[in-house]
Structure formats: C-alpha cells, structure tokens
DRENPA-3360 file (N, C-alpha, C; in nm, 2 decimals, always signed):
BEGIN
1 = MNELARRI = +0.61/-0.81/-5.01/+0.49/-0.92/-5.00/+0.57/-1.04/-5.08 ~ +0.61/-1.16/-5.00/+0.67/-1.24/-5.09/+0.56/-1.37/-5.16 ~ +0.64/-1.44/-5.18/+0.55/-1.53/-5.28/+0.40/-1.58/-5.23 ~ +0.48/-1.67/-5.13/+0.37/-1.73/-5.03/+0.25/-1.64/-5.03 ~ +0.29/-1.55/-4.93/+0.17/-1.43/-4.89/+0.07/-1.35/-5.04 ~ +0.16/-1.41/-5.11/+0.03/-1.31/-5.24/-0.01/-1.41/-5.27 ~ +0.02/-1.54/-5.29/-0.07/-1.67/-5.35/-0.19/-1.67/-5.20 ~ -0.15/-1.68/-5.10/-0.28/-1.67/-5.00/-0.34/-1.56/-5.03;
9 = DDALPQTQ = -0.26/-1.45/-5.03/-0.40/-1.29/-5.06/-0.48/-1.35/-5.17 ~ -0.40/-1.39/-5.33/-0.51/-1.39/-5.37/-0.61/-1.51/-5.36 ~ -0.59/-1.54/-5.27/-0.69/-1.67/-5.25/-0.82/-1.64/-5.16 ~ -0.78/-1.54/-5.06/-0.91/-1.45/-4.99/-0.96/-1.38/-5.07 ~ -1.10/-1.38/-5.04/-1.23/-1.29/-5.08/-1.22/-1.11/-5.11 ~ -1.12/-1.08/-5.01/-1.11/-0.91/-5.00/-1.20/-0.90/-4.96 ~ -1.28/-0.88/-4.89/-1.37/-0.77/-4.84/-1.30/-0.69/-4.73 ~ -1.20/-0.70/-4.71/-1.13/-0.61/-4.62/-1.19/-0.63/-4.46;
17 = CQRCGYPD = -1.26/-0.73/-4.46/-1.35/-0.71/-4.35/-1.33/-0.70/-4.20 ~ -1.19/-0.73/-4.22/-1.08/-0.75/-4.05/-1.13/-0.87/-3.95 ~ -1.26/-0.86/-4.01/-1.30/-0.98/-3.90/-1.16/-1.08/-3.86 ~ -1.07/-1.12/-3.99/-0.97/-1.21/-3.93/-0.88/-1.19/-3.81 ~ -0.89/-1.04/-3.79/-0.76/-0.95/-3.66/-0.70/-0.92/-3.70 ~ -0.68/-0.92/-3.87/-0.63/-0.77/-3.93/-0.63/-0.72/-4.00 ~ -0.57/-0.54/-3.99/-0.65/-0.45/-4.11/-0.67/-0.44/-4.21 ~ -0.62/-0.58/-4.30/-0.74/-0.57/-4.39/-0.63/-0.75/-4.45;
25 = CASYAQAV = -0.73/-0.76/-4.58/-0.70/-0.91/-4.64/-0.52/-0.97/-4.68 ~ -0.48/-0.84/-4.65/-0.24/-0.90/-4.76/-0.24/-0.87/-4.58 ~ -0.29/-0.80/-4.51/-0.19/-0.84/-4.41/-0.22/-0.92/-4.29 ~ -0.30/-1.00/-4.28/-0.37/-1.14/-4.27/-0.29/-1.24/-4.35 ~ -0.28/-1.18/-4.49/-0.21/-1.29/-4.58/-0.03/-1.30/-4.55 ~ +0.03/-1.20/-4.51/+0.15/-1.21/-4.49/+0.07/-1.30/-4.32 ~ +0.05/-1.26/-4.27/+0.05/-1.33/-4.13/+0.06/-1.48/-4.09 ~ +0.00/-1.48/-4.20/+0.00/-1.62/-4.26/+0.08/-1.72/-4.35;
33 = AEGEAGIH = +0.13/-1.63/-4.40/+0.25/-1.70/-4.48/+0.39/-1.70/-4.35 ~ +0.36/-1.62/-4.26/+0.49/-1.64/-4.14/+0.47/-1.73/-4.05 ~ +0.34/-1.75/-4.08/+0.33/-1.83/-3.86/+0.25/-1.82/-3.80 ~ +0.22/-1.68/-3.83/+0.14/-1.58/-3.71/+0.05/-1.62/-3.69 ~ -0.03/-1.62/-3.79/-0.19/-1.64/-3.80/-0.23/-1.81/-3.86 ~ -0.33/-1.82/-3.80/-0.43/-2.00/-3.84/-0.47/-1.94/-4.01 ~ -0.56/-2.03/-4.08/-0.58/-2.03/-4.18/-0.72/-2.05/-4.21 ~ -0.78/-2.06/-4.02/-0.92/-2.05/-4.07/-1.01/-1.95/-3.98;
41 = QCPPGGTE = -0.95/-1.83/-4.04/-0.98/-1.72/-3.94/-1.08/-1.61/-4.02 ~ -1.08/-1.69/-4.13/-1.19/-1.61/-4.26/-1.28/-1.65/-4.27 ~ -1.42/-1.57/-4.21/-1.54/-1.58/-4.22/-1.61/-1.59/-4.35 ~ -1.59/-1.48/-4.41/-1.60/-1.42/-4.58/-1.56/-1.57/-4.67 ~ -1.45/-1.63/-4.66/-1.38/-1.74/-4.72/-1.47/-1.83/-4.71 ~ -1.53/-1.88/-4.57/-1.54/-2.01/-4.54/-1.50/-2.13/-4.53 ~ -1.55/-2.19/-4.53/-1.52/-2.34/-4.54/-1.43/-2.39/-4.68 ~ -1.45/-2.34/-4.74/-1.40/-2.38/-4.92/-1.26/-2.29/-4.90;
49 = GIARLAAI = -1.25/-2.19/-4.83/-1.16/-2.08/-4.82/-1.03/-2.13/-4.75 ~ -1.10/-2.21/-4.63/-0.96/-2.26/-4.56/-0.92/-2.37/-4.60 ~ -0.99/-2.42/-4.71/-0.98/-2.57/-4.75/-0.85/-2.49/-4.88 ~ -0.87/-2.37/-4.95/-0.78/-2.33/-5.05/-0.68/-2.29/-4.96 ~ -0.65/-2.23/-4.84/-0.53/-2.13/-4.83/-0.44/-2.32/-4.72 ~ -0.53/-2.43/-4.72/-0.45/-2.52/-4.67/-0.36/-2.58/-4.82 ~ -0.50/-2.60/-4.87/-0.34/-2.62/-5.02/-0.25/-2.55/-5.09 ~ -0.26/-2.43/-5.02/-0.12/-2.33/-5.08/-0.04/-2.38/-4.95;
57 = TGRPALPL = -0.06/-2.35/-4.79/+0.04/-2.39/-4.69/+0.11/-2.49/-4.68 ~ +0.06/-2.61/-4.71/+0.08/-2.76/-4.66/-0.05/-2.75/-4.53 ~ -0.08/-2.67/-4.46/-0.13/-2.69/-4.34/-0.25/-2.78/-4.32 ~ -0.30/-2.83/-4.21/-0.45/-2.92/-4.18/-0.54/-2.84/-4.15 ~ -0.63/-2.81/-4.28/-0.82/-2.77/-4.26/-0.82/-2.78/-4.11 ~ -0.87/-2.67/-4.08/-0.97/-2.68/-3.90/-1.09/-2.60/-3.97 ~ -1.13/-2.60/-3.84/-1.30/-2.55/-3.86/-1.26/-2.45/-3.84 ~ -1.33/-2.36/-3.89/-1.39/-2.21/-3.89/-1.35/-2.18/-3.76;
65 = SREHGIEG = -1.29/-2.04/-3.75/-1.24/-1.99/-3.61/-1.33/-1.92/-3.57 ~ -1.48/-2.02/-3.44/-1.59/-1.93/-3.40/-1.52/-1.72/-3.34 ~ -1.45/-1.77/-3.32/-1.38/-1.62/-3.24/-1.36/-1.54/-3.35 ~ -1.37/-1.53/-3.47/-1.37/-1.43/-3.57/-1.51/-1.47/-3.68 ~ -1.59/-1.53/-3.65/-1.73/-1.54/-3.71/-1.77/-1.65/-3.76 ~ -1.87/-1.65/-3.80/-1.91/-1.77/-3.88/-1.93/-1.72/-4.04 ~ -1.94/-1.80/-4.09/-2.04/-1.85/-4.23/-2.10/-1.77/-4.27 ~ -2.15/-1.70/-4.34/-2.28/-1.70/-4.42/-2.31/-1.64/-4.54;
73 = PVTVAVID = -2.39/-1.56/-4.55/-2.43/-1.52/-4.74/-2.37/-1.39/-4.72 ~ -2.32/-1.42/-4.86/-2.30/-1.27/-4.92/-2.40/-1.14/-4.91 ~ -2.37/-1.04/-4.88/-2.42/-0.92/-4.80/-2.41/-0.78/-4.82 ~ -2.49/-0.71/-4.89/-2.43/-0.58/-4.91/-2.46/-0.49/-4.80 ~ -2.45/-0.35/-4.76/-2.48/-0.26/-4.68/-2.64/-0.18/-4.71 ~ -2.71/-0.14/-4.67/-2.85/-0.05/-4.72/-2.84/+0.05/-4.61 ~ -2.83/+0.20/-4.65/-2.88/+0.29/-4.58/-3.01/+0.36/-4.58 ~ -3.09/+0.33/-4.46/-3.21/+0.42/-4.46/-3.21/+0.58/-4.46;
81 = EDWCIGCT = -3.23/+0.57/-4.59/-3.30/+0.72/-4.69/-3.33/+0.85/-4.51 ~ -3.41/+0.76/-4.48/-3.46/+0.86/-4.38/-3.42/+0.87/-4.26 ~ -3.33/+0.86/-4.22/-3.26/+0.79/-4.08/-3.16/+0.87/-4.11 ~ -3.06/+0.84/-4.24/-2.94/+0.96/-4.25/-2.89/+1.04/-4.22 ~ -2.87/+1.08/-4.15/-2.78/+1.26/-4.11/-2.66/+1.36/-4.18 ~ -2.58/+1.25/-4.28/-2.50/+1.25/-4.33/-2.37/+1.32/-4.25 ~ -2.31/+1.18/-4.18/-2.23/+1.21/-4.11/-2.08/+1.22/-4.15 ~ -2.11/+1.17/-4.29/-1.96/+1.10/-4.35/-1.88/+0.95/-4.27;
89 = LCIKACPT = -1.93/+0.89/-4.12/-1.86/+0.85/-4.08/-1.89/+0.69/-4.15 ~ -1.91/+0.69/-4.22/-1.95/+0.53/-4.24/-1.84/+0.55/-4.42 ~ -1.87/+0.72/-4.44/-1.75/+0.68/-4.59/-1.64/+0.66/-4.53 ~ -1.58/+0.76/-4.42/-1.42/+0.70/-4.36/-1.44/+0.59/-4.37 ~ -1.49/+0.52/-4.28/-1.50/+0.33/-4.27/-1.51/+0.25/-4.38 ~ -1.54/+0.30/-4.47/-1.59/+0.17/-4.61/-1.44/+0.12/-4.65 ~ -1.38/+0.07/-4.68/-1.22/+0.01/-4.71/-1.27/+0.02/-4.90 ~ -1.38/+0.00/-4.95/-1.39/+0.03/-5.11/-1.42/+0.15/-5.15;
97 = DAIAGANK = -1.47/+0.27/-5.04/-1.52/+0.33/-5.10/-1.64/+0.35/-5.20 ~ -1.74/+0.27/-5.11/-1.92/+0.17/-5.20/-1.98/+0.28/-5.14 ~ -1.95/+0.44/-5.07/-2.03/+0.44/-5.04/-1.99/+0.63/-5.04 ~ -2.13/+0.65/-5.14/-2.14/+0.79/-5.21/-2.21/+0.88/-5.11 ~ -2.19/+1.02/-5.08/-2.24/+1.13/-5.01/-2.18/+1.24/-4.98 ~ -2.25/+1.37/-4.88/-2.12/+1.44/-4.82/-2.17/+1.47/-4.70 ~ -2.10/+1.59/-4.60/-2.17/+1.60/-4.51/-2.26/+1.70/-4.50 ~ -2.37/+1.62/-4.45/-2.50/+1.68/-4.40/-2.62/+1.66/-4.53;
105 = RMHTVIEP = -2.56/+1.53/-4.59/-2.62/+1.52/-4.77/-2.63/+1.31/-4.70 ~ -2.77/+1.33/-4.75/-2.82/+1.16/-4.76/-2.70/+1.11/-4.85 ~ -2.66/+0.97/-4.77/-2.55/+0.85/-4.80/-2.62/+0.78/-4.92 ~ -2.59/+0.72/-5.00/-2.62/+0.61/-5.02/-2.51/+0.50/-5.08 ~ -2.50/+0.39/-5.06/-2.40/+0.23/-5.09/-2.46/+0.24/-5.25 ~ -2.29/+0.20/-5.30/-2.32/+0.24/-5.45/-2.24/+0.03/-5.48 ~ -2.38/-0.04/-5.45/-2.40/-0.17/-5.49/-2.27/-0.29/-5.51 ~ -2.27/-0.26/-5.61/-2.11/-0.36/-5.67/-2.02/-0.32/-5.62;
113 = YCTGCELC = -1.99/-0.20/-5.55/-1.86/-0.17/-5.49/-1.84/-0.25/-5.30 ~ -1.99/-0.28/-5.27/-1.95/-0.31/-5.15/-1.93/-0.44/-5.11 ~ -1.87/-0.48/-4.98/-1.79/-0.63/-5.01/-1.89/-0.70/-4.86 ~ -2.04/-0.62/-4.86/-2.03/-0.63/-4.70/-1.99/-0.65/-4.60 ~ -1.87/-0.57/-4.56/-1.71/-0.59/-4.47/-1.81/-0.53/-4.33 ~ -1.94/-0.48/-4.31/-2.01/-0.43/-4.19/-1.86/-0.32/-4.14 ~ -1.82/-0.27/-4.16/-1.73/-0.18/-4.11/-1.81/-0.03/-4.06 ~ -1.90/-0.02/-4.17/-1.94/+0.07/-4.17/-2.10/+0.11/-4.06;
121 = IPVCPVDC = -2.13/-0.03/-3.99/-2.23/-0.04/-3.93/-2.23/+0.02/-3.78 ~ -2.08/-0.06/-3.73/-2.07/+0.02/-3.60/-2.06/+0.19/-3.60 ~ -1.98/+0.25/-3.71/-1.98/+0.37/-3.64/-2.02/+0.47/-3.69 ~ -2.22/+0.40/-3.74/-2.30/+0.48/-3.76/-2.41/+0.56/-3.66 ~ -2.37/+0.66/-3.62/-2.44/+0.72/-3.46/-2.59/+0.71/-3.44 ~ -2.67/+0.71/-3.57/-2.80/+0.66/-3.57/-2.86/+0.53/-3.59 ~ -2.80/+0.43/-3.63/-2.78/+0.33/-3.69/-2.93/+0.27/-3.82 ~ -2.87/+0.38/-3.91/-2.93/+0.36/-4.03/-2.89/+0.27/-4.15;
129 = ISLENVSG = -2.75/+0.20/-4.12/-2.73/+0.09/-4.17/-2.78/-0.01/-4.16 ~ -2.83/-0.13/-4.24/-2.85/-0.29/-4.22/-2.82/-0.37/-4.35 ~ -2.79/-0.51/-4.32/-2.74/-0.57/-4.43/-2.81/-0.68/-4.51 ~ -2.83/-0.63/-4.59/-2.95/-0.71/-4.68/-2.81/-0.87/-4.76 ~ -2.91/-0.98/-4.75/-2.89/-1.06/-4.82/-2.88/-1.07/-5.00 ~ -2.74/-1.10/-5.02/-2.79/-1.12/-5.22/-2.72/-1.26/-5.26 ~ -2.71/-1.30/-5.16/-2.65/-1.42/-5.24/-2.78/-1.56/-5.21 ~ -2.82/-1.60/-5.10/-2.98/-1.66/-5.03/-2.90/-1.73/-4.93;
137 = ERTGWAGW = -2.91/-1.87/-5.02/-2.85/-1.98/-4.91/-2.70/-2.00/-4.96 ~ -2.61/-1.94/-5.08/-2.53/-1.93/-5.11/-2.42/-1.91/-4.97 ~ -2.31/-1.92/-4.91/-2.27/-1.90/-4.87/-2.08/-1.88/-4.88 ~ -1.99/-1.83/-4.83/-1.85/-1.82/-4.84/-1.81/-1.82/-4.97 ~ -1.71/-1.87/-5.04/-1.69/-1.86/-5.24/-1.81/-1.92/-5.33 ~ -1.93/-2.00/-5.22/-2.00/-2.05/-5.30/-2.09/-1.92/-5.41 ~ -2.11/-1.82/-5.30/-2.19/-1.72/-5.31/-2.09/-1.59/-5.36 ~ -1.96/-1.60/-5.37/-1.88/-1.46/-5.38/-1.83/-1.56/-5.51;
145 = SPAQAALG = -1.80/-1.48/-5.62/-1.71/-1.45/-5.73/-1.56/-1.39/-5.72 ~ -1.47/-1.48/-5.81/-1.35/-1.42/-5.84/-1.32/-1.26/-5.89 ~ -1.42/-1.27/-5.96/-1.47/-1.08/-6.00/-1.48/-1.00/-5.88 ~ -1.55/-1.05/-5.80/-1.62/-0.96/-5.73/-1.51/-0.95/-5.55 ~ -1.38/-1.06/-5.55/-1.27/-1.06/-5.50/-1.16/-0.98/-5.58 ~ -1.15/-0.99/-5.68/-1.03/-0.92/-5.77/-1.15/-0.71/-5.76 ~ -1.28/-0.70/-5.79/-1.32/-0.63/-5.75/-1.27/-0.55/-5.62 ~ -1.31/-0.60/-5.53/-1.28/-0.53/-5.42/-1.11/-0.53/-5.37;
153 = KARYAARR = -1.03/-0.61/-5.42/-0.87/-0.57/-5.38/-0.87/-0.44/-5.49 ~ -0.89/-0.39/-5.57/-0.89/-0.30/-5.69/-0.92/-0.19/-5.65 ~ -1.04/-0.19/-5.56/-1.11/-0.07/-5.51/-1.05/-0.04/-5.37 ~ -0.98/-0.12/-5.32/-0.94/-0.13/-5.19/-0.77/-0.03/-5.21 ~ -0.71/-0.11/-5.28/-0.59/-0.02/-5.35/-0.68/+0.09/-5.38 ~ -0.75/+0.13/-5.50/-0.71/+0.30/-5.52/-0.77/+0.33/-5.36 ~ -0.86/+0.27/-5.27/-0.85/+0.36/-5.20/-0.80/+0.46/-5.13 ~ -0.68/+0.33/-5.08/-0.52/+0.37/-5.00/-0.46/+0.48/-5.12;
161 = ERLAREAV = -0.43/+0.46/-5.23/-0.40/+0.55/-5.28/-0.45/+0.71/-5.30 ~ -0.60/+0.70/-5.30/-0.56/+0.84/-5.31/-0.60/+0.87/-5.15 ~ -0.60/+0.80/-5.06/-0.61/+0.90/-4.91/-0.44/+0.91/-4.91 ~ -0.31/+0.84/-4.92/-0.20/+0.85/-4.94/-0.18/+1.04/-5.03 ~ -0.26/+1.00/-5.14/-0.21/+1.14/-5.21/-0.28/+1.24/-5.16 ~ -0.43/+1.25/-5.09/-0.45/+1.33/-5.03/-0.42/+1.40/-4.89 ~ -0.37/+1.30/-4.82/-0.28/+1.37/-4.76/-0.11/+1.45/-4.79 ~ -0.06/+1.37/-4.88/+0.01/+1.46/-4.94/+0.01/+1.61/-4.94;
169 = EHDARLEA = -0.13/+1.55/-5.05/-0.19/+1.73/-5.11/-0.19/+1.80/-4.93 ~ -0.29/+1.78/-4.83/-0.34/+1.85/-4.75/-0.19/+1.91/-4.62 ~ -0.07/+1.79/-4.67/+0.04/+1.82/-4.62/+0.09/+1.97/-4.72 ~ +0.09/+2.01/-4.82/+0.17/+2.05/-4.92/+0.06/+2.18/-4.89 ~ -0.02/+2.16/-4.85/-0.13/+2.35/-4.83/-0.08/+2.37/-4.73 ~ -0.09/+2.26/-4.61/-0.02/+2.38/-4.51/+0.11/+2.35/-4.52 ~ +0.17/+2.33/-4.57/+0.35/+2.39/-4.57/+0.33/+2.53/-4.64 ~ +0.24/+2.54/-4.76/+0.24/+2.64/-4.82/+0.20/+2.75/-4.75;
177 = KAEAKLAD = +0.12/+2.73/-4.64/+0.02/+2.81/-4.62/+0.17/+2.89/-4.49 ~ +0.20/+2.81/-4.42/+0.31/+2.81/-4.35/+0.42/+2.91/-4.39 ~ +0.47/+2.89/-4.50/+0.62/+2.96/-4.58/+0.55/+3.10/-4.60 ~ +0.41/+3.07/-4.63/+0.38/+3.23/-4.66/+0.35/+3.32/-4.55 ~ +0.30/+3.31/-4.36/+0.29/+3.34/-4.31/+0.41/+3.41/-4.27 ~ +0.54/+3.32/-4.27/+0.64/+3.33/-4.23/+0.75/+3.42/-4.33 ~ +0.69/+3.45/-4.46/+0.81/+3.53/-4.55/+0.73/+3.68/-4.48 ~ +0.61/+3.68/-4.42/+0.59/+3.83/-4.36/+0.47/+3.84/-4.25;
185 = LAAASSIT = +0.57/+3.75/-4.12/+0.50/+3.73/-4.03/+0.45/+3.82/-3.93 ~ +0.53/+3.95/-3.94/+0.45/+4.05/-3.90/+0.29/+4.14/-3.91 ~ +0.29/+4.11/-4.07/+0.16/+4.14/-4.13/+0.11/+4.02/-4.09 ~ +0.11/+3.94/-4.12/+0.00/+3.81/-4.09/-0.04/+3.79/-3.92 ~ +0.05/+3.89/-3.88/-0.01/+3.83/-3.69/-0.07/+3.99/-3.63 ~ -0.11/+3.98/-3.54/-0.16/+4.11/-3.48/-0.04/+4.11/-3.35 ~ +0.06/+4.05/-3.35/+0.10/+4.03/-3.24/+0.24/+4.13/-3.32 ~ +0.29/+4.25/-3.19/+0.39/+4.38/-3.26/+0.52/+4.39/-3.15;
193 = DTQVLDSK = +0.52/+4.29/-3.09/+0.64/+4.25/-2.90/+0.73/+4.14/-3.07 ~ +0.86/+4.21/-3.08/+0.96/+4.13/-3.12/+1.01/+4.02/-3.13 ~ +1.01/+4.03/-2.99/+1.10/+3.92/-2.89/+0.99/+3.76/-2.94 ~ +0.83/+3.83/-2.92/+0.75/+3.76/-2.92/+0.71/+3.69/-3.04 ~ +0.71/+3.78/-3.15/+0.72/+3.72/-3.35/+0.87/+3.65/-3.34 ~ +1.01/+3.64/-3.31/+1.08/+3.61/-3.35/+1.07/+3.43/-3.26 ~ +0.99/+3.45/-3.15/+0.96/+3.32/-3.05/+0.88/+3.21/-3.22 ~ +0.75/+3.34/-3.25/+0.69/+3.23/-3.32/+0.70/+3.22/-3.44;
201 = RAVIEAAL = +0.82/+3.28/-3.50/+0.91/+3.21/-3.66/+1.00/+3.17/-3.61 ~ +1.08/+3.15/-3.50/+1.09/+2.94/-3.43/+1.05/+2.88/-3.48 ~ +0.91/+2.88/-3.43/+0.83/+2.74/-3.40/+0.78/+2.72/-3.52 ~ +0.75/+2.84/-3.64/+0.70/+2.86/-3.74/+0.82/+2.72/-3.83 ~ +0.95/+2.80/-3.81/+1.03/+2.73/-3.87/+1.08/+2.54/-3.83 ~ +1.10/+2.58/-3.72/+1.15/+2.42/-3.70/+1.00/+2.33/-3.75 ~ +0.90/+2.36/-3.73/+0.71/+2.30/-3.80/+0.75/+2.28/-3.94 ~ +0.83/+2.40/-4.03/+0.84/+2.30/-4.18/+0.98/+2.22/-4.18;
209 = ARARAKRQ = +1.07/+2.24/-4.11/+1.12/+2.18/-4.11/+1.11/+2.04/-4.11 ~ +1.03/+1.99/-3.97/+0.96/+1.87/-3.94/+0.91/+1.83/-4.09 ~ +0.82/+1.90/-4.12/+0.78/+1.88/-4.24/+0.82/+1.85/-4.39 ~ +0.95/+1.91/-4.40/+1.00/+1.85/-4.51/+1.12/+1.79/-4.48 ~ +1.18/+1.70/-4.40/+1.23/+1.62/-4.31/+1.14/+1.50/-4.36 ~ +1.02/+1.54/-4.34/+0.92/+1.39/-4.32/+0.85/+1.33/-4.51 ~ +0.87/+1.49/-4.57/+0.85/+1.45/-4.70/+0.94/+1.37/-4.81 ~ +1.10/+1.47/-4.74/+1.21/+1.33/-4.80/+1.24/+1.19/-4.72;
217 = AGT = +1.18/+1.14/-4.63/+1.16/+1.02/-4.58/+1.07/+0.95/-4.65 ~ +0.96/+1.03/-4.68/+0.90/+0.92/-4.78/+0.92/+0.96/-4.89 ~ +1.00/+0.98/-4.94/+1.06/+0.99/-5.13/+1.17/+0.90/-5.14;
% end
C-alpha cells in the first residue's frame, strides 16, 4: 500500500462492511488512490468521510453514492437467542471476530467489537439477527469515533492473521497425514493389488509435491 492509500485508509471508519464495493477498507483505499473508485462510496463515513477523502485526494466532494447505501446511525448486531441454531455462518462472515459461539451452540455478539457491517444478516438461515441503533440521531463520523475505527482495523487484521495461521496449520496436518499414509501404504489401505497401490502412491506423492511447492512459494 502506497502512502496515499495509507492516508485514505486511515481516514475510513474501518467497518469492513464492503458497501463500497470492495472486500475491505484497505482495498477501497487502494482503489481510490489509484483513481479506480470514487471518494463517495463509503456510507459509514457519510458526508464527513467524503470531505476527509476530498481533502486528502484533492478531488471535489460529491454527494454520497446512493448505489452504495445511505448514511445512517451506528448500529450493532443483536442475535435472538431463542431462534439461533448455532450454524456458525455469522461467525464466518464477521470481519472482526465479534461473534462468539460454537457449532450447534447459541451465538452472541461482543458489542464493542461489532462495527455494524451487516455482513452477518444475509447469511443467517433463520433470520435471527437484527441491528440496534447505538448512536441515536448521530450518523457517520458524528457517531463513530477514531478509537472505534482503530479497534475495527486491529480486529480485522488480527482475524486475517488468524485465518492465515489456521490455513497453514490445516495444510500441515493434511501433509503429515498423507506422509504417514505414504510411509506404509499397504497397511493404510484395504487394497492389495500392487498396481493399484502404486497408482495411489503416485497420486499421494504428486499431492505432497504440490503442497510443498505451495508452501515454498508462500515463504
């Protein structure tokens, strides 16, 4: 991320809501810096957010793009415990790890970590998530503090790091399992035909080679 994109990113509310049309605030900031996106596509930032981006980029301030949403109060998600089925889909969708719970267990929102991004609502199969206004009549940056933006950014970064770490650990487990099976394929399989076993061995060796190449490419 270049310096201009970094300054733009720092001026965004860091809700990670994707309403701007990009997967996160940093991606939107980069697109604005490169001239690929307008400065008026962030509903959570609202009018003041547009003014901030106009000052940074030197572009004229425009009305908030209705295509991307409207400026509104700050909200937090609330889960109806009586209807929650513990599907974990909202946990997977939350960009700041603000939802606690486990499979087939009731979930709950950790309010200070919720940015009101709304990404959990469409994935809920039983429609048990609603939004609660927590800023009253204050909208955009009038209801959203720099401290909340900093927390949202930090939580999002921590989640990305966690997911990357878990992906590496998952791949390592699969690789170890494949290597253990390859070490004594005859004992690990009910197949006795040597030609079939050789074919299986070749498939596993190829998969291990791809996994090692992928790991080396990522280092």
